[in-house]
N, C-alpha and C positions, 0 to 999 in steps of 0.2 A: 504493500500500500504506500510505502514511502516513495516508490517510483511513480505512482499515480499523482501524489502530491507535487513532485517535481515537474511532471508534465503539465498539470493544471496551473501551477504558479508561473511556469514558463509561458504558457499560452496566454495568461492574463497580461503579462508584460508585453508580449508581442501584439496582442489585440489593442492594448492601450496606446502603444506607439503608433500603430497603423491608423487608429481612429483619430489620434491627435493630428496626424498629417492630413487627414481628410476633414478636419473640423471647420476649415474655412468654407467648404462647399456644402456643409450639412446645415439643416435648419436647427439642429441641436448643438450649435457650436459652443466652444468654451470648455473649460475644465472646472469641475466642481469637486470640492473635498469637504468632508465633515465627519460627524459621528452619528452612530445609529445603533439600533438593535435589530439584528436579522439572524445571523449565525452567532448568537451571543452578542455581547457588546463589542463594538469595534469601529473600524474606519470604513467610510463609504466614499465612493468617488464616481463621477460621471465624466466620461471622456468621449465627446461626440455622441454617438448612438449607443455606447456601451456603459452599463452600470456595473460597478464592481463593489464587493464587500468582503472584508476579511475581519474575522472576529475571533474571540477566544474559543468558539465552538465549531468554526468551519469557514469555508470560503464559497462565494457565489459570484458568477459572472452572467449578466443578462444583456441581450440585444433588444433595443427598443424597436418594436414592430409598428406600433401606432402611438402617436402623441398628438392630442388636439386640445384646443382651448374649449372650456365649457361654455363661457360667455365672453364676448369681446370686451366688456367693461371690467371684468374681474380677472385678476392674474391667477387663474386656477386652471390646471390642465388635468386630463385623465390620460392614462396610458395602459398599454398592454406590451409586455416583453416576453421573451423566451430565453431560457438559458440552462445552466447546469450548476450543481452545487456538490460540495463534499463536506460531510460532517465528521469531525473527529472528537466529539464531546463525550462519547461513551467508550466502552471496551472494544467495539468494532467501528470501522470507518464506513460510512454510508455514502454512496454516490448516486446521483440521479438527475432527472430533468425537472424543470420548474417553469411556471408561467405566471409571473407577477402581474397583478391587475391593481392599479392604484391611482391616487390623486397626488398632485404636486401643487403647492401654493407658494407664490413669491410674496413674502410678508415684509420685506425691506429691500432696499437696493442691494443687489448682489447675493441676497440670502433666499433660500427656499427650504420648505419642510415637505416631507412626503410621508404617506402612509399607504401600505399595500397589503393585499391578501394574496397568498402564494399557494395555489394548488401545486403539489409536487408528486412525482412518481419515482420512488426509490428503485434503482436498477440492480446495483451490486449489494451483496449480502442478503437482502430480502427483496422480493418484488411486491411492493405495497404502495398504496396511495396515501397521501397525507395532506394536511393543510397547515400552513404557517402564516405568520403576519410579520410585518416589519414597519418601523418608523425611523425617521432620521432628519437631520438638519445639515445643510451643505452651504458653503460659500463659493460663489463663482469668481474665478480669477480672470 
C-alpha cells in the first residue's frame, strides 16, 4: 500500500502542475489554499479545475465537472466533481472513487467557504458504498 500512496501523491503533484499551467485558459483560474475537514482535518487546495485535500486520515483529488452560479447577484456556486480518495485512518488502507456535490460561497474578497456531500465507492479492501461530507475555507492567491 505504500507504493499506492507514492503513486497517488505523485499524481497529485503532476495534476496540480498541469492545471496551474492551464489556469489562464480555465474559467476556474487561480490557486486557492486553506483548511478543511474531509479526510480528517487538513489542507485543501484548488488548482484550476482540480481540488485536492490531504489530511490526517487520507488524501483526495477531484476534477470539477460542473460549476455554475446559483444566482447572478449572489456569489454562490454549486458544483459536481469526480475523483479518487485513499484513507489511511484505520488498520487497513481504503481506496476508491468519489463524486462530491457541493456549494461554494465567496464571503470576502479572495476568500471562499465550501460544503459538500460525497457519495463514494470503496474499491480496494472492500467493495462498498459510503457517504461522506466535507467543509472548508480557502484563500485565492
